[in-house]
Structures are given as C-alpha cells and as structure tokens.
N, C-alpha and C positions, 0 to 999 in steps of 0.2 A: 925330379923324381927321386924319392928316398928309397933306399934298399934295406933289407933286413940286416945285412952286415953292418950298416951304419948305426942301427939301433941296438944291436946286441951288446956293445960295450957299456950301455947305460944300465943294464940290469945284471944282476948276479945270477946268471943261469947255472943251475946245477948240472943239467944235461940238455943236449940238443940232438934231436933225431930228425934227419932229413936235410935237404939242401937249404943253404942260407943266402945264396946269391939270387934273391927274389926281390922284385919291386913290391912296395907296400902301398896299397891304395887307400887304406883307412884303418882305424883302430877302434874297437868297440867291445863292450862287455855284454851287449844286448844282442842276442842271436837274431832278433827281428830287424836289426839295422845292418846286418852283415851283407856285403856285396862281394863279387869276385875280387880276389886279391887282398882281402881284409885280414888283419890279425884279430882273432877272437880271444879275449882274455876271460877265463872262467873264474869268476869270483863268487864267494859264498855270501848270500844275504841272510836276512832274519829267518826266512821260511824256505828258501830254495838254494840249491847248489848249482852254480853255473856249469859244472861238469855235466849235468844232466841235459844241458842244451847244446852240447857239442855236436850231436847228429844234425840238428837243425842248422847250426853254423856251417857245417860241412856242406849240407845240401844247398845252402845259399851261396857257397863258393869261397869260404874261408880258406886261405892258403897256409895260415899259421895258427896253431892253437897254443896258448900259454896257460899252464895250469900248475897246480901244486903237486900233482902226481902223474906218472906216466900212464897213458891210456893205451892198453894193448890193442894191436891190430887197428890202429888209427888209419883210416883210409876214407877218401871222399868217393862219392858215386862216380862211376866210370865216365859220365858225361863231362866231368871236370878233369879227368885224367890224373894218374899218379896218386901219391899220398901227401897229406898235409904235413908240413914240418911241425914238430912238436918241441916246445921249450918248457922245461920243468924249472920252476922257481920256488923259492921259499915263501915269498909273500906276493901273491898275484895282484893284490890291490896296489902295492907300491910299484910293482912292475908296470901296471896299467898307467899309473901316473907318470912314471919316467918315460915310458914309450911315447905317450901322448905329448909330453912336454917337448921332446925332440922332434917328433913328427910335425908338430905345429910351429916349430922353430922358436921356442922360448918366448911366447908372446908377452909374458909379464915383464920382460926386459924393456919393452917399449911403451909401457904404461906406468902411470903413478897408481900404485895399488894400495888401497886403504882397507884394512880388515877390521871388523868390529866383532867382539865376542863378549859374552856375559849372559846371565840368565834372562834379564829383562832389559828392554830399551833398545835393542839392536836395530829393529826396524825404524823406529822413530829417529834415532841418530843417523841412520843411513839417508832418510829423507831430508834431514836438516843439513847434513854435509852436502848432499846433492844440490840443495837450493843455494847454499853459500858459494859453492864452486862454480855453479852455472852463472851466478851473479858476477863472478870474477872472470867469466869468459871461457871456462873449461867446457869441453864436451865430455859429459859424464855418463857412464853406464852403471847401473845398480843391480846387484844380484842379491836377492833376499827372500824372506818368508812369503811376502804377498805376491811378488812377481819378479821376473827378470826384465828390467826396463832398459832397453838398448836404444836410446833416442826415441824415435817414433814407433819402434817395435816394442810391443809388450808381450812377453811370452809367459805362459803359466809356469809356476814354480812347484814342481812335484815334491822337491825337498829344498830346505833353506839354502844349502850350499851344494851346487851341482856335483855329480860324480866327476872324478878327475878328468876323464877323456872329454866329457861334455864341457867341463870348465875350460879346458885348454882350447877347445874348438870355439867357444864363445869369445874367449880372450883374443884369439886369432882374428875373428870377425871384427872385433872392436878396433884392433890395430889396423886392419885393412880399410875400415871406414873412418879412420883418422880420429878416433876417440883419444882423449888425453888421459882420462882418469877412470878408474873403476873402483866403486865402493862395494864392499862385499860383506854380508853377514856371514860369520864363520862359526858354525855350530860345533859343539863338543863332539858330536858324532863325526863330523867332517874331519876334525883334527885326529880323532882316534882311528878313523878308517882311511887315513892317508889321502883324502880327496884333494887336499891343497898341496900335497907333495909336488915340488917342482914349480910352484907359484911363488915368485919372490915378492914379498910384501915390503913396502916402503914405510908404512905407518900401521900401527895396531892400536885399537882402542879397547879398553876394558871398562864395562859399564858397572857390573855388580855381580855378586854370586849369592844364590839362595837355592834351596832344595828343588831339584828338577832332574829328570832323566835317570833316577836311581833304579829303574828297570833295566837300564843299559849299563850304567856305571855302578860298580859295587858299593861305592861309598862317596861321601862328599869329598874326601881327599882325592879319590881317583878322578872325580868330576873336575876338581880344581886343576889337577895335573894335566888333564886334557886341555883346559883353557890355556895353561902356561906354555904349552907347546908352541902356540902362536908367537909368544914373546921371546922364548928362548931361541927360536929359529931366526929372529931378526938379525941380519948381518952375517949369518953363517953361510959359507959357500956363495957369497954375494957375487953377482955378475954386474950389478950396477954400482957405479962409483958415486954414492950419495949417502948422506947420514940417515940412519934409521931412527925412527921416532916411536916412542911408546907413550900413549896418553892414558893416564890411570886415574880412577876415581879414588881420591885420597880418603874419602869417608868410609870406604868399604874395607872391612878387616882383612880381606884376602889380598889387598894390594901390596902389603909388605912382602909377602912371599913372591909375588910377581917381580917386584923390584930386585929381589935377590937372584932372580932367574934370567935376567935379560942384560945384554950388553948395549942395548939401544939407549939413546938419549931419552931421559924421562921428563915428561911434562905432566904435572898433576892438575886436577880440577876438583872442585868440591864446594860445599856450603858450610859445613861445620868446622873444618880444619883450615889452617893457613896454606892453601894450595897455590899453585902458580896462577890459576884462573879461577876466580870465585864469583859468587853472586851475593850482593848485598841489597838490603831494602826490598825484599821479596813481597809482592802483593798479589794475592790470588783472587780472581773473579770468575764468574760463570762464562765469560767470553774471552778472557785473556789472562796472561801472567805478565806483570811488569817487575823488572829488577835492574839493578846496576851491575853491569859486567865489568869486573875489575881484573886487569891483567898487566903484565909488564909493558904492554904497548899503550896503556892508558885505560880510561874508564868511560863507559858509555851506557846510556839508558836503553834497555831493550823492552819492547812491547810485543810479546810472543802470543800469537792467536791460538794458543793451546791451553789446556786446563790441567791443573794438578801440579803439586810440588815436584814430583818425580820428573816432570818435563823440564824443570829448571836444570836438573842434572843432565838430561839429554841435550839441552841447548848448550850447556857448558862444555860437554864432550865435543860437540860439533865445532864450537867456537875455538876450543883448544887446538883441534886439528888444523883449522884454518889459520890460526895465529902461528902455529908451528911451520906453516908453509909460506909465511910472510904476507898473508892476505890482510888487508886493512880492516880496522874496526868498523868503518863506514860500510864496507862491502858486507861484512858479517851481519850488521844490523839490517841492511836491506834484504839480504837473503833470508834471514830468520823471520822477518816480519811479513814476507810474502807467503809463508806457509799458512794455509787455511785449516787443514785438518789432515790427519793420517788415517787411512782406511782401517776401521775396526779398532782404533786406539782412542779411547775416550771420545768416541764419535757421537755427537748429538743427533737425535732424530726429532725433528721439529715439524709438527703439523698444526702449530698454533694451539696445542693443548696447554692447559694451565699448570702443568707439571713438567719436570725435566726427564727425558729418557736418554740414557747413555748405553752404548754398545761397546764392549771392550774385550780384548783377547785374553785377559787375565785367566790363566789356567794353572797357576801354582798358588800355594798359600801366601807367599810373599807378594806376588803380583796382585792377588785379590786384596791383600791388606792395603797395599799402596793405592789401589783403585778406590777402595771404600774410604780410606782416610782422605783421599782427594775429594770424594763426594761429601764427606762430613765438613770439610773446610768451606764448602759452598753454603753451609748452614740451611739445608732443606728442612721442611717440617718433619718428614719421615723419609727413611731410605728403605725401599723394597728391593731385595736382591733375588735375581733368578740365576741359578748356575747348576752345573753338573760336573762330573769328572769323566775323563776318557777311559775307555776300557783297554786292557792289554798294556797298561802303563803302570807306573809306580803306585801301588795300592796304598802305601803308607801315607801319601799326602792327602788322601780323601778325608779322614777325620780331622786333619789339620785345617783343611779348607772349610770344613763344617764349623769348626771353632771360630775361625776368623769371620766367617759370614754372620754367624749369630751374634758375635760380640759387637760387630760394627754396623749391623743393620737393625731396623725396627721390625722387619718381617722378612722371612726367607722362604723362597719356593725352590725346593730341590727338584731337579729334572734330569733328563738324559743329555749327554754331550755327544761324543762319538763312542758308543758302547763297544763297537767292533765285535769281537767274538764273545764278549761277556754279556751276562744278563743285566740289563739296565736296572732292574729292581735290586739286584745284589750290590751294584755300585752305589745306589742310593742309600742302602742300609749301611754301607761303610761310611758314607758321609754323615749319616745320622748318629753314628757313634760319637763323633766329635761334638755335634750339636747337643746331644743328651748329656755329655760331660759337663756342659755349662748349666744344666738344669733349667733350660728355658723351653717354653712351648710355643713360642711365636714363629712357627714354621709349618709348612705342609709339603708333601711330596706329590708332584704331578709329573709322571714319567714322560708323557707326550709333551715335547718342547713347545709346540705351537700353543697348546692349551695352557701351559705354564706361563708363557709370555702374555697370553690373552688374559689370564687371571690377574697377573701383576698390573697390567694396564687398566683393567676394570676396577681394581682396588684403589688406584692412585687418585688422589685428590689435589686440589690447588696447593702448590708449594711443596709437593712431594718430589722425590727423585727415584726413578726406577733404573736400577743397574742390571743390565743383561750381560753376564760375564761368561767367558770361556771360549767362544768361537770367533768373535771379532769379525775379521774380513772373510772367514771361510764361507763357502757357498754350498756346503754339503753336510750330510750326516752319514756316518758309516756304521752299518749294522752287520750282524754276523753274515747275512746272506745278500746284502744289497747296499748300494750307495745311492742316496737320494738327494735331490736338490733341496737345500735349506739354507737360508741366509737370515740371520737374526734381524738385520736392518730392514730387509724386505718385509719380513713378517710384522715387525713393529709398525712400519709405515702402513701396511695393509689394514691392520687392526685399528690404528689411529684414524685412518681415513674413513673407515666404516663407522667408527664411533662418532665421527663428526665433530 
C-alpha cells in the first residue's frame, strides 16, 4: 500500500493543505474514474478545465486534489467525512505523470520501450517492429493511433499516446502479464503535454517531419522542438543500465538537428544518403515492394507485401531498430514478409472491380503527396482522388492539400472529413483556393462523403485508381452536434458490392 507521504517527494509541491499520512488507492485526471481514496489531478484540456470537475471528484470519494491553484473551502460531502487534502503545484500535468510513475512502481524499468515519432509513418513502423520482434520471440505490446494492442486484448485508442496515468497503468499491466517489449507511437502533443514524463525509453525512432499540428504548435520550429524532446531525454536520469539508441532517417533535413540534441548512440537509415541501413535496387509493384536491405550485418533481399516508396523507409526504420538490438537479418526478413497490410494505410479494397481502390490516412499535404506519388508509380490510367480536411485544425494546410491533389491526380473530388465545429462548405472553399491557384478545373465538390466516394467509384474505369484519403482506419465522422459511424473502407465495399 502506497501512502501520500511516499509520493510527495516526487512532485514540487508549492503548498500542501491537509493531512498527508493517507493511503492512496489510485490516481486519475478523470472525475468519472475517481473512487474512494483516489488522488484527482485537475489538468486543463483544450476545452475544459479540470478544476471545474473537483466537486464530482469529491463526491466520488477523492481524498487528495492536485491543482495549480488553491481552491477555497475545499471539503467533501459529509458522508466521506473531513476535508480533502489539497496540493498546489506549478504543472499539474507533470505532477500527474510523476505521481503515476511512482504509484505503478516505474513499470518502464522492466520493459524494452521503443518510441516512434515523426509526422508520417509512425503506425506502419510500429506494426513492422511488432512483427519482427514477435518473430524473434518477444511478447510485444503496441500503443498507437489505430488501437492499443496488448496481446490478445485490443483497446480503442482515444488518442495516439495515452495520458500519463493511463500510460503508466497500461505499462504496469504489461509488466504483470510478462510482456517484454512495448512499441509506442509518441505524438508531439504527448511530448509537449508531458504524457510520457516518467517513461524511460530505450530506443527512439524518427521517421520524418512535415507540416502538421500548427493549430497546436505555433511554428514548424516549435513542432520540431517537441519531437526532439524524445531524443534529448534518452539516457537522462536513466534507471536502466543499457545503451540508449536513436534511429534516424538520414534523408530528412530535420535529422541533423536531432543528432545535435541527443547523447544516445545514433543509427541512421535511408535511401538517398549513405546511411547505416539502406535500401538498394527498389522495385515497386501493385502487390509488393522488393529491395535489398544493406546493413553492417550484411545484405538481404526483402519482399515486403506493402505498396509505395515511403514504405521502404518504414521497413528500413523497423529493420534498423531490430539490428540495433542484435536481431538477425533472417528474422527481420521473416517478420517483414509476414505483414499483409496496415489498417487504413494504403489499404486496397478489392471486390473484383477492374480498377484499383486505395484507402489511406493521409491528412497532411506531405502525406497526400507521398500517397499520390506512390499511386503514380503504379502507372494507372487515371488517378481519381477523394479527400477533405478536418475542422478546428491547421487551416493553412487546406490550400496546400488542394494544390497537391490537383497536381498529382487526374480528377479530384473535394468532400468533408471531420468538420467538427466548422462549416464543411467553408473548409471545402479553403481547399479550393489551392486548386484554383493551379488554374485547373478537373475537380468538383461533393460535401456528403458517401456521395463523394460513390461518385468517384462510378467514374472509375478499367485501369484507373481511386484514392480515398484522410480518414484511413477511422470509423466515424465528427460534426458540430454529433458523431456518426463512417468507415471509408466499409462504404467503398458496400458501393462496389452493389455495383456488382
């Protein structure tokens, strides 16, 4: 049983009001999860302030409240007796992470923790690492955008990287269930908001950097600085006695700054430059990629059942991680070649139709460019692209995505993505600004996403390729007043089956 006195040294408390000789039964930031004897940490989110949920936390039995300001007359209902202890801290998010890390007994100490960050490719790299490590006999948990995969348990992923207390709880469960390895997508939001504070990473992977999340980060420089936090923390205040490794895409211009910011051992990968792990003789087909994996451990031909040049980078990143941990080339080959597809990542929808249908998560201008360039490499007769942009997000990328789509497609259908609180018509107009800059008229706007996909599939003829971009694995659309079930893959299958 852990006591509040045991936890207090971990946080820089400005003030403490009330008794500290208390047993702690749990820690949470969500008042709905509070039980008697819990610590409730009031953190501020995008739209809500955790302090406004203190009454609900007290009603549920919280014995300790942690917040950035003192709450006058803090008292629980009489049925719980007495007053809740209040702790005032400068940074509640960091306090939440440190409290949870100690409460769950530093679970990352007992796992091989691999973090992946970058704008694009994180999810695919996580699947590829998982496949290789499982082939090598490891018991692997994966935390990422699509889901949290804990062996046979698959949990929904509300956010790419869990909130710190949720993360520490998951890691504790992995330790208790004798997992050896956890592969984690680490978002820039998670790094900026201290979600991975207290989690000791052994390896960190950098995929690439392009424009994204500028609604949250003020500039590309700030966005990069958030990513760098993962690498600059490697080895600092380490509890594990093992060499820390940084796996970096040498072809990305941001890598040089990361190299200057980390004390970890650096292993590079790439295609264009002379990296430690490279791909030679790349051949791209509709059903696979073949290339020669060249590394300090030797050379081996890989036949990867994925599509697109960018997946060569993803395979190189995963291979570099495996090589860094001494996994053999033969095991790497077997692991990579077992992958059939990644949900919502260049995922083919095949109902026997005479044209190709691809669903992909690409929702930035660079990701859309890579997607459509990969489509062009397949040499289809025409490319018909369906896409939209999310509401309440970086508005500046909308015309850029319009430019990319019209440049690399033969026909474009602009539609709604997740408009959230914005008017989808307004979002479409922002996209059209970029299309019109190119002076092309080979597009139309159909706001209803089902109708947009239906139109694209009805236009497609033998040898064409339809790219449905932006949502990938997502199974919903978010509007101002509702969230509805919507899965691009399901929709495409339904339309194709009815089309016969």
